[in-house]
C-alpha positions in Angstrom: 55.9 -17.9 -70.9 55.6 -14.8 -73.1 58.3 -14.3 -75.7 58.8 -10.8 -74.4 57.1 -8.4 -72.0 56.3 -4.7 -72.6 56.7 -2.2 -69.8 55.5 1.2 -71.0 53.3 3.9 -69.7 50.4 5.2 -71.8 50.9 8.8 -72.6 48.0 11.1 -73.4 48.0 14.8 -74.3 44.7 16.7 -73.8 43.5 18.5 -76.9 40.3 20.1 -75.6 37.4 19.7 -73.2 34.4 18.1 -74.9 31.9 17.8 -72.1 31.6 18.7 -68.4 29.0 17.0 -66.2 28.2 16.8 -62.6 30.6 14.0 -61.7 33.2 14.1 -64.4 34.8 15.6 -67.5 35.3 14.3 -71.0 38.3 15.4 -73.0 39.5 14.8 -76.5 43.1 13.6 -76.2 46.0 12.2 -78.3 47.5 8.9 -77.3 51.2 9.1 -78.2 53.4 6.2 -79.1 56.7 5.3 -80.7 57.9 7.0 -83.9 55.3 9.8 -83.8 52.3 7.4 -83.5 49.2 9.4 -82.6 45.6 8.1 -81.9 42.7 10.4 -81.0 40.7 9.1 -78.0 38.1 10.4 -75.5 39.3 10.6 -71.9 36.7 10.3 -69.1 38.0 11.8 -65.8 36.4 11.8 -62.4 36.0 15.1 -60.8 38.3 15.7 -57.8 35.5 16.1 -55.3 34.3 12.5 -56.1 37.8 11.1 -56.1 37.8 10.3 -52.4 34.4 8.5 -52.4 35.2 4.8 -52.4 31.9 3.5 -53.8 32.0 5.9 -56.7 35.7 5.0 -57.5 34.9 1.3 -57.2 32.0 1.6 -59.7 34.1 3.7 -62.0 36.8 1.0 -62.0 34.1 -1.7 -62.3 32.6 0.0 -65.3 36.0 0.1 -67.1 36.6 -3.5 -66.3 33.1 -4.5 -67.4 33.3 -2.8 -70.8 36.9 -3.6 -71.5 35.9 -6.8 -73.4 32.7 -5.5 -74.9 34.1 -5.3 -78.4 31.3 -4.7 -80.9 30.6 -2.3 -83.7 27.5 -0.9 -81.9 29.2 -0.3 -78.5 31.6 2.5 -77.8 34.9 0.7 -77.0 37.0 1.2 -73.9 40.8 1.1 -74.4 42.4 1.7 -71.1 41.8 2.4 -67.4 44.5 4.6 -66.0 45.5 6.5 -62.9 47.7 9.6 -62.6 48.4 11.6 -59.4 45.5 9.8 -57.7 43.0 10.6 -60.4 41.4 7.7 -62.3 40.5 8.0 -66.0 39.1 5.8 -68.8 40.4 6.1 -72.3 37.7 5.3 -74.8 36.7 5.4 -78.5 36.3 8.9 -79.8 33.0 9.2 -81.7 32.8 12.0 -84.2 29.1 12.5 -84.1 26.1 13.3 -81.9 23.9 11.6 -79.4 20.2 11.1 -80.1 19.2 14.1 -78.0 21.4 16.4 -80.1 20.1 14.6 -83.3 16.5 15.2 -82.3 17.2 18.8 -81.4 18.7 19.4 -84.9 15.7 17.7 -86.5 13.4 20.1 -84.7 15.5 23.1 -85.5 15.5 22.2 -89.2 11.9 21.2 -89.1 12.8 17.8 -90.5 11.1 14.5 -89.8 13.1 11.3 -89.4 12.0 8.7 -92.0 10.4 5.8 -90.1 12.8 3.3 -91.8 15.8 5.2 -90.3 14.1 5.2 -86.9 13.7 1.5 -87.0 17.3 1.0 -88.3 18.8 3.1 -85.4 17.0 1.0 -82.8 17.9 -2.3 -84.6 21.6 -1.3 -84.3 21.0 -0.6 -80.6 19.4 -4.1 -80.3 22.5 -5.6 -82.0 24.7 -4.1 -79.3 22.4 -5.2 -76.5 22.2 -8.8 -77.9 26.0 -8.9 -77.8 26.2 -7.4 -74.3 23.4 -9.5 -72.8 25.2 -12.7 -74.0 28.6 -11.7 -72.7 30.3 -14.3 -70.4 33.4 -14.0 -68.2 36.7 -15.7 -69.0 35.4 -18.9 -67.5 32.3 -18.9 -69.7 29.9 -17.9 -67.0 27.2 -15.5 -68.2 27.6 -12.0 -66.7 23.9 -11.3 -66.6 24.6 -7.8 -67.9 21.8 -5.3 -68.1 22.5 -1.8 -69.3 19.7 -0.1 -67.4 20.2 3.3 -69.1 19.3 2.9 -72.7 18.2 6.4 -73.6 18.7 9.3 -76.1 21.8 10.6 -74.4 23.5 7.2 -74.4 23.0 6.4 -78.0 25.5 7.9 -80.5 25.3 8.3 -84.2 28.7 8.9 -85.9 28.8 11.1 -89.0 29.6 8.0 -91.0 26.3 6.4 -89.9 27.5 4.0 -87.2 25.1 3.7 -84.2 26.9 3.2 -80.8 25.5 2.4 -77.4 27.6 3.9 -74.6 27.8 4.6 -70.8 27.5 1.4 -68.9 28.0 3.4 -65.7 24.9 2.0 -64.0 24.8 -1.3 -65.7 24.6 -4.4 -63.5 26.8 -7.5 -64.1 28.0 -10.2 -61.8 31.2 -9.2 -60.0 31.9 -5.8 -61.5 29.7 -3.1 -60.0 28.2 -2.4 -56.6 24.5 -2.9 -57.1 21.6 -1.7 -54.8 18.8 -2.9 -57.1 15.6 -3.3 -55.1 16.6 -0.4 -52.8 17.7 2.2 -55.2 16.3 2.9 -58.7 18.9 4.3 -61.1 18.4 5.5 -64.6 16.5 8.2 -66.6 12.9 8.0 -65.4 11.2 8.4 -68.8 13.2 5.6 -70.4 12.9 3.1 -67.5 11.1 -0.2 -67.7 8.1 -0.6 -65.4 10.0 -3.1 -63.2 13.0 -0.8 -63.0 10.8 2.2 -62.0 9.1 0.0 -59.4 12.3 -1.0 -57.6 12.1 -4.6 -58.9 15.0 -6.8 -60.0 15.6 -6.4 -63.7 16.9 -8.7 -66.5 17.7 -8.2 -70.1 14.1 -7.6 -71.0 14.2 -4.3 -69.1 16.6 -2.9 -71.8 14.2 -3.9 -74.5 11.4 -1.8 -73.0 13.8 1.1 -73.0 14.7 0.4 -76.6 10.9 0.5 -77.4 10.7 3.9 -75.7 13.6 5.1 -77.9 11.8 3.9 -81.0 8.6 5.6 -80.1 10.4 8.8 -79.3 12.2 8.7 -82.7 9.0 8.1 -84.6 6.8 10.6 -82.8 9.3 13.3 -81.9 8.5 13.1 -78.2 8.7 10.6 -75.3 5.2 9.4 -74.4 6.3 8.8 -70.7 8.0 12.1 -70.0 6.4 14.1 -67.2 7.2 17.4 -65.5 9.1 15.6 -62.7 11.0 12.4 -62.4 8.3 11.0 -60.1 5.6 11.8 -62.7 7.7 10.1 -65.5 8.1 7.0 -63.3 4.4 6.9 -62.7 3.6 7.1 -66.4 6.0 4.3 -67.1 4.3 2.1 -64.6 0.7 3.1 -65.2 -0.1 5.2 -68.3 -2.0 3.5 -71.1 0.2 2.4 -74.0 -1.3 4.1 -77.0 -2.2 2.7 -80.4 0.7 4.4 -82.2 -1.2 4.2 -85.5 -3.5 6.9 -84.1 -0.5 9.2 -83.3 1.4 8.9 -86.6 -0.2 7.9 -89.9 3.2 6.5 -91.1 3.0 3.8 -88.4 1.3 0.7 -89.9 0.0 -2.4 -88.2 3.3 -4.3 -88.1 5.3 -1.4 -86.7 2.6 -0.8 -84.1 2.8 -4.4 -83.2 6.6 -4.2 -82.6 6.1 -1.1 -80.4 3.3 -2.8 -78.4 5.4 -5.9 -77.8 8.5 -4.0 -76.8 6.5 -1.8 -74.4 4.5 -4.7 -72.9 4.5 -4.4 -69.1 3.9 -8.1 -68.6 7.4 -9.6 -69.1 5.9 -12.7 -70.7 4.4 -10.5 -73.4 7.6 -8.5 -74.1 10.3 -9.6 -76.5 12.3 -12.4 -74.7 15.7 -11.3 -76.1 17.4 -8.5 -78.0 18.0 -11.0 -80.8 14.2 -11.5 -81.1 13.5 -7.8 -81.2 16.3 -7.3 -83.7 14.8 -9.9 -86.0 11.4 -8.2 -85.9 13.0 -4.8 -86.6 15.2 -6.0 -89.4 12.4 -8.0 -91.0 10.3 -4.9 -91.0 12.8 -2.8 -92.9 14.4 -5.5 -95.1 11.5 -7.9 -95.9 11.1 -6.3 -99.4 14.7 -6.9 -100.2 16.1 -3.4 -99.6 16.4 -1.1 -96.6 18.6 1.5 -94.9 22.3 1.0 -94.1 25.0 2.8 -92.2 25.7 4.7 -95.4 22.1 5.8 -95.7 22.0 7.0 -92.1 25.4 8.7 -92.5 24.2 10.6 -95.6 21.1 11.7 -93.7 23.0 13.0 -90.7 25.6 14.8 -92.7 22.9 16.5 -94.7 21.1 17.4 -91.5 24.1 19.0 -89.9 25.8 20.3 -93.0 29.2 19.5 -94.6 31.2 21.2 -91.8 29.7 18.9 -89.1 32.7 18.6 -86.8 33.1 22.4 -86.5 29.3 23.0 -86.0 28.5 20.4 -83.4 30.4 20.0 -80.1 31.9 16.5 -80.3 30.9 14.0 -77.6 31.6 10.4 -76.8 28.1 10.2 -75.5 29.0 9.6 -71.9 26.6 11.3 -69.6 28.7 10.7 -66.5 25.5 10.0 -64.5 24.7 13.7 -64.2 21.3 13.2 -65.7 20.7 9.8 -63.9 18.2 9.8 -61.1 18.9 7.7 -58.1 15.9 7.3 -55.8 16.0 5.4 -52.5 13.0 3.2 -51.8 
């Protein structure tokens, strides 16, 4: 029996709108507590025109329940699932930073090139988060079989302190949490999908590693090698386009880094990294084998320099949640 019970409603006051997507809205809010306690959070709210759709609501609730216990420095943390006046919302960690799409845009605008060591470091942190999520079990110790299925530029955040955060598990699959139509519907961003995902096949954790490889290639080259003019063209490239020798595309890419990219992007699952831990080891060995390499502080200094000292006022804050507005769902 508990020594005492707490019965109290969470109270949030909206500060400002951060992002508005096709299916929801993100706000910055203040969570208020006793004796003038204040904590800044991000609030994800379902749009009213989707609030009556049972499957959407069920998946929104399932997402919140799934990520509630994903507590890791490289994953955006969820604090609370709430409901007010029939509207569901998720309170989550507020990240003062940008997603990789915004980051890449700023690099282009400033005509700056991301050092290859920082590109590898960013993806190594993504792999750390994936390794944790892939290994997650339920309260009875049974593996959840979690696959993110949407590892992409918009779903990877960099805080201005240099922390890298994976977010938006809205189309993840995991036993017992979300309605899944895998094999009938392909969900995700086409130019970051794995070949098996793009081909309506059942995915496992190795699918996320292909996507991480796409992110690494994109960071290094400044463009996504699979991106086509349409979603269908992008899916076709993911499944069929020749994987290039990256050494021929960027002179900074040496044999070892090209080998990492080739293995992450292997279409044959047996040739791809077997786990995020294995890919993480390869990435970290590459940047740290000489005894010194990038850190959160290194990345933080780079991003603050890139955006300037008044970063929060110059860049629209975002918790990185895409709300599925850029996720393509195609029926087989």
